N, C-alpha and C positions, 0 to 999 in steps of 0.2 A: 390194551393199547389206547382205547378211547380215554381211559382214566388218565394216562400220562399226558396225552394231548390236552386234555382239559386242565390239568395241573400246570403245564407249560403255558397255556394261554392265560390262565389266571395270574401267573407270576409275571408274564410279559405285560399284560394289561395293567397290573398294579404298579409296575415299575414305570411304565409310560405315563400313568396318571401322576405319579410322584414327581417325575422329571418336569412335567408341565407346571406344577405348583411351586417348584423351587426357583427362587429368584437369586441371581448372582449380582451382588452389588459390591463394587470396590470403591473405596474412598480414601484418598491420601492427602495430607497437608504437609507442606514443607515450609518452614519459617526460619529464615536465617537473618543476619544482620542487614543484608542488602536486598533480599528477594522474599516474596511470599507467594507460594503457588498451591493451587488446588487441582486435583485430578480425580475424576470419578467416571465409572461406567455403571450402567443400570439398565433395567428392562425398559423397552421403548414405551411401555404404558405410562411411565412416570415423567416423560419429557414435558408434558403440559404443566404439571405441577411445578417443575423446576423453572420453566419459562416464566410463569406468573411471578415467582419469587424474584427472578433476575430482573424482570421488567419493573417490578415494584421497587427494587433497590437501586438498580443502575439506569432505569429509564428505558426509552425505546432503543432497540438495537440499532447500531450504526450501519450494519450491513445484514441483510436478511435474504434468504432464499427458501425454497420449499423444504430443503433438507437441513439447513443450519442457520444459526443466527450468531452475530458477533457484536461485542461491545468493546470499543477501543478508545483509549485516550493516550496522551503522552506517557502517563504513569502505569497504565495497565491494559492488558488485552485478555479477552475471554471469548470462548467459542462453545456453543451448545449445538450438538447434532442430535440425531434421533435416539442415541443411547450412550452419549459421552459428553462430558463437560470438562473443559480445561480453562484455567485462568492463571495469569502471571501478573504480579504487581512488583514494580521496581520501587523499592523503598527509598532510593536516592532521589527519585523524581516525585514521589507521592507525598501528599500532605498528611498530617496526622489524622485528619478526618477520613481520607481515603483508606488509610491503614485500618482504622477502626471499622469502617464500613465493610471492608473485606473480611475482617474477623467475625463480624455479625452475619455477613452473608454465608460464611462457612458454617456457622452454627445453625442457621435456618435450612441450609441445604442438607446438613446431616440429619436434622429433625425430619425433613420431608422425605428422606430416604430411609428413615427409621434406623439410623446408624447411632451406636452408642458414642457418647462424647468421650474423648481420650481423658485418661486420669491426669489431674494436675500434679506436677512434681512437688515434692515436699519442699518447704521453705528451708533455706540454708541458715544455720545459726550465725 
């Protein structure tokens, strides 16, 4: 009986340790003719890394509290919370510089979250 309890404890302890080291990261990009959006969820430990990237590229947040920061202009809105980031860019209102900035921002965020870059589609003949 003691042996079974020891085996069960070992399995439980091993699975608990594995669950703590597994990070769930979701990252999606939607790029259409009129809009560009980025959505991500990540472990809370990575929020400061993302905040420094956002502040470096978008400047100081326009609205900030203890739990979230926002960057807003007439062309885009973005929000960073403890484990989530969302951004929307209206391409009709955005300049070409802002569109390029958001694409560069996306690449830097993917790199910071260790996300693989999506494959480029093949060129059409």
